[in-house]
MARMARMI-569486 format. One line per field, with one value per residue (C-alpha): x, y, z; chain. Coordinates in steps of 0.02 Angstrom, whole numbers, always signed. Layout:
N
X	X, ...;
Y	Y, ...;
Z	Z, ...;
chaine	A, ...;
// end
This chain:
157
X	-927, -1107, -1159, -1240, -1082, -977, -1091, -1080, -891, -872, -991, -894, -729, -798, -846, -674, -589, -694, -653, -468, -462, -555, -429, -284, -342, -372, -197, -122, -184, -54, +85, +131, +206, +353, +289, +132, +144, +128, +124, +11, -132, -114, -34, -124, -182, -221, -408, -400, -304, -436, -580, -495, -465, -645, -714, -604, -657, -842, -826, -736, -873, -1006, -909, -906, -1094, -1124, -1016, -1108, -1278, -1229, -1164, -1148, -1209, -1043, -949, -827, -915, -1067, -1161, -1256, -1205, -1313, -1412, -1401, -1541, -1583, -1526, -1635, -1606, -1476, -1372, -1458, -1616, -1527, -1417, -1413, -1223, -1141, -978, -953, -993, -882, -736, -762, -769, -609, -525, -595, -526, -354, -361, -409, -265, -138, -217, -113, -150, -102, -243, -365, -333, -360, -523, -590, -537, -617, -779, -783, -751, -877, -1008, -987, -999, -1156, -1239, -1200, -1247, -1414, -1454, -1416, -1515, -1663, -1663, -1638, -1754, -1934, -1944, -1784, -1875, -1982, -1826, -1742, -1887, -1885, -1696, -1636, -1446;
Y	-959, -898, -757, -882, -991, -837, -785, -959, -958, -789, -839, -1001, -905, -781, -924, -1002, -835, -808, -981, -960, -790, -861, -1003, -884, -764, -908, -977, -805, -828, -967, -901, -720, -619, -512, -372, -340, -243, -346, -196, -225, -105, -127, -248, -416, -458, -634, -595, -550, -710, -814, -727, -757, -941, -963, -883, -996, -1154, -1113, -1072, -1237, -1332, -1244, -1289, -1472, -1473, -1384, -1508, -1652, -1576, -1539, -1713, -1742, -1566, -1491, -1391, -1246, -1164, -1050, -1153, -1299, -1472, -1544, -1672, -1576, -1544, -1390, -1421, -1336, -1449, -1452, -1295, -1234, -1204, -1057, -987, -1005, -995, -1065, -1114, -942, -853, -971, -934, -750, -783, -886, -741, -624, -738, -739, -549, -534, -648, -546, -373, -328, -229, -383, -488, -343, -330, -519, -509, -368, -455, -618, -530, -449, -613, -711, -575, -592, -782, -774, -654, -769, -928, -856, -818, -998, -1070, -958, -1018, -1202, -1228, -1170, -1163, -1062, -895, -967, -1036, -866, -779, -903, -901, -723, -748;
Z	-2053, -2036, -1922, -1802, -1795, -1763, -1620, -1542, -1562, -1474, -1333, -1305, -1309, -1182, -1065, -1081, -1048, -891, -824, -862, -776, -627, -606, -637, -501, -381, -416, -378, -199, -183, -296, -269, -409, -362, -476, -373, -210, -51, +63, +211, +240, +427, +550, +561, +736, +798, +795, +610, +578, +669, +580, +411, +449, +508, +349, +242, +336, +324, +138, +104, +195, +91, -69, -17, +13, -153, -249, -166, -208, -389, -422, -609, -646, -588, -719, -710, -857, -845, -975, -895, -955, -1094, -995, -832, -710, -608, -429, -298, -148, -12, -2, -160, -59, +22, -117, -306, -323, -165, -250, -327, -164, -66, -181, -146, +41, +33, -55, +78, +214, +135, +123, +307, +356, +257, +247, +95, -62, -164, -90, -97, -285, -303, -204, -311, -472, -420, -374, -546, -640, -537, -560, -749, -736, -630, -753, -899, -805, -753, -935, -982, -837, -875, -1056, -1015, -866, -868, -679, -655, -638, -498, -413, -435, -350, -204, -180, -191, -189;
chaine	A, A, A, A, A, A, A, A, A, A, A, A, A, A, A, A, A, A, A, A, A, A, A, A, A, A, A, A, A, A, A, A, A, A, A, A, A, A, A, A, A, A, A, A, A, A, A, A, A, A, A, A, A, A, A, A, A, A, A, A, A, A, A, A, A, A, A, A, A, A, A, A, A, A, A, A, A, A, A, A, A, A, A, A, A, A, A, A, A, A, A, A, A, A, A, A, A, A, A, A, A, A, A, A, A, A, A, A, A, A, A, A, A, A, A, A, A, A, A, A, A, A, A, A, A, A, A, A, A, A, A, A, A, A, A, A, A, A, A, A, A, A, A, A, A, A, A, A, A, A, A, A, A, A, A, A, A;
// end
């Protein structure tokens, strides 16, 4: 294996690991491990519950718009698909990564509903993984699309 092939292999492995961790952390929102503490930080009031549900609903709606706008460009991996195009219309006029941010907001909503250390750890972990994915994806997009830097300057987040 040449040095270049080894570098490509490790970069692909890194992408796969990030995606697997992302899906694993998301799945933990639905399946609680008995090993992790579920102790509540404070008692959940109905207003917290409503705020959490509202955040989750809005984030799901944003994900649906983002999926519609991406169309065939949708991929769970940071690397854009081979014949993909840069999407700058629809929800992408306002934010560069609406699906990633919505996943974080869904996790935030679940945390607000439960107010437990378990969900706080999941939220922090998901933020970390998604930050790594965004950093890697932006490198790929910058290399693939000549007008990505201009888009990045116009759409800050």
